C-alpha positions as CSV (number, residue, x, y, z in Angstrom):
1,X,9.5,150.9,44.5
2,X,7.1,148.0,44.0
3,X,8.0,144.3,43.9
4,X,5.8,142.3,41.6
5,X,5.1,138.6,41.8
6,X,8.2,136.7,40.6
7,X,10.5,139.5,41.7
8,X,12.7,140.0,44.7
9,X,14.1,143.1,46.4
10,X,17.8,143.0,47.3
11,X,19.2,145.4,49.9
12,X,22.9,145.9,49.8
13,X,25.1,148.0,52.2
14,X,28.2,149.8,51.1
15,X,30.9,151.6,53.0
16,X,31.5,154.0,50.1
17,X,29.1,156.2,48.2
18,X,31.3,155.9,45.1
19,X,31.2,152.1,45.2
20,X,27.5,152.1,45.8
21,X,27.0,154.5,42.9
22,X,29.1,152.4,40.6
23,X,27.1,149.3,41.6
24,X,23.9,151.0,40.7
25,X,25.3,152.0,37.3
26,X,26.5,148.4,36.7
27,X,23.1,147.0,37.8
28,X,21.3,149.3,35.4
29,X,23.8,148.4,32.5
30,X,22.9,144.8,33.2
31,X,19.2,145.6,32.6
32,X,18.0,145.9,36.2
33,X,15.7,149.0,35.8
34,X,14.8,149.5,39.4
35,X,18.0,150.2,41.3
36,X,18.5,153.1,43.8
37,X,21.1,154.5,46.2
38,X,20.2,156.0,49.6
39,X,22.2,157.2,52.6
40,X,21.1,155.6,55.9
41,X,21.7,156.5,59.5
42,X,20.4,155.9,63.0
43,X,19.0,159.4,63.7
44,X,15.7,160.9,62.7
45,X,17.2,164.0,61.1
46,X,17.5,165.2,57.5
47,X,21.0,164.5,56.2
48,X,22.9,166.8,53.9
49,X,23.7,165.6,50.4
50,X,26.8,167.8,49.9
51,X,30.3,166.6,50.3
52,X,32.0,167.7,53.5
53,X,35.7,167.9,52.8
54,X,37.8,169.4,55.7
55,X,40.9,169.7,53.5
56,X,39.1,172.0,51.0
57,X,37.5,174.0,53.8
58,X,34.1,172.5,53.0
59,X,33.2,171.2,56.5
60,X,31.1,173.4,58.7
61,X,30.6,171.1,61.6
62,X,32.1,168.0,63.1
63,X,28.8,166.2,62.9
64,X,28.6,167.1,59.2
65,X,31.8,165.1,58.7
66,X,30.9,162.1,60.8
67,X,27.0,162.0,60.7
68,X,26.3,163.9,57.4
69,X,24.3,166.5,59.3
70,X,25.8,169.8,58.3
71,X,22.5,171.2,57.0
72,X,20.9,171.3,60.5
73,X,20.5,175.0,61.3
74,X,22.6,175.6,64.4
75,X,20.3,178.4,65.6
76,X,17.0,176.5,65.2
77,X,18.0,173.0,66.2
78,X,20.5,173.4,69.0
79,X,19.1,170.5,70.9
80,X,19.5,168.2,67.9
81,X,23.0,169.4,67.2
82,X,24.0,168.8,70.9
83,X,22.6,165.3,70.8
84,X,24.4,164.5,67.5
85,X,27.6,165.9,68.9
86,X,27.4,163.6,71.9
87,X,27.4,160.5,69.6
88,X,30.6,158.3,70.1
89,X,31.4,158.4,66.4
90,X,31.8,162.2,66.5
91,X,34.4,162.1,69.3
92,X,36.5,159.6,67.3
93,X,36.0,156.9,69.9
94,X,33.6,154.8,67.8
95,X,33.0,151.3,68.8
96,X,33.6,148.3,66.5
97,X,30.7,148.0,64.1
98,X,29.1,151.0,65.8
99,X,28.0,152.4,62.5
100,X,30.2,155.5,62.1
101,X,30.1,157.3,58.8
102,X,32.0,155.4,56.2
103,X,31.2,152.0,57.8
104,X,28.1,150.9,55.8
105,X,26.1,154.1,55.5
106,X,25.0,153.6,51.9
107,X,22.1,151.4,50.8
108,X,21.5,150.1,47.3
109,X,18.1,148.6,46.7
110,X,17.4,146.7,43.5
111,X,14.4,144.8,42.3
112,X,15.3,141.7,40.3
113,X,13.4,138.7,38.8
114,X,13.9,135.7,40.9
115,X,15.9,133.9,38.2
116,X,18.5,136.7,38.1
117,X,19.1,137.1,41.9
118,X,22.6,135.5,41.7
119,X,23.6,137.7,38.8
120,X,22.6,140.9,40.8
121,X,24.3,139.5,43.9
122,X,27.5,139.0,41.9
123,X,27.5,142.6,40.6
124,X,26.8,143.9,44.1
125,X,29.6,142.0,45.7
126,X,32.0,142.9,42.9
127,X,31.6,146.5,44.0
128,X,32.1,145.8,47.7
129,X,28.4,145.5,48.7
130,X,27.1,143.3,51.5
131,X,23.6,141.8,51.2
């Protein structure tokens, strides 16, 4: 993603992937061509993209549910899995604004002309984003 002269990059955080995805679609419908959604976290691991739903028997690990890390091979990366499992968010004793999954783990980045920053900001906040 490249920001040209006269443009600005806006970074917005969302607590829900659905809201973030809807915001990206709305931004694109408004004519903002460069808008993308990413999942963010505090650990240097590759996060899985699949949906971990314990009610549908689709959750393999507790860290997969809380830190989106179910794709870490349990036989190869046992040290990584142990460290992730020790995170306070996994135990359910997350601290206020600690960054547990579902807090604000989704990032929407959009490049906008400077004269349309307020318009993009309005769309983002309409879908629950925080700049």
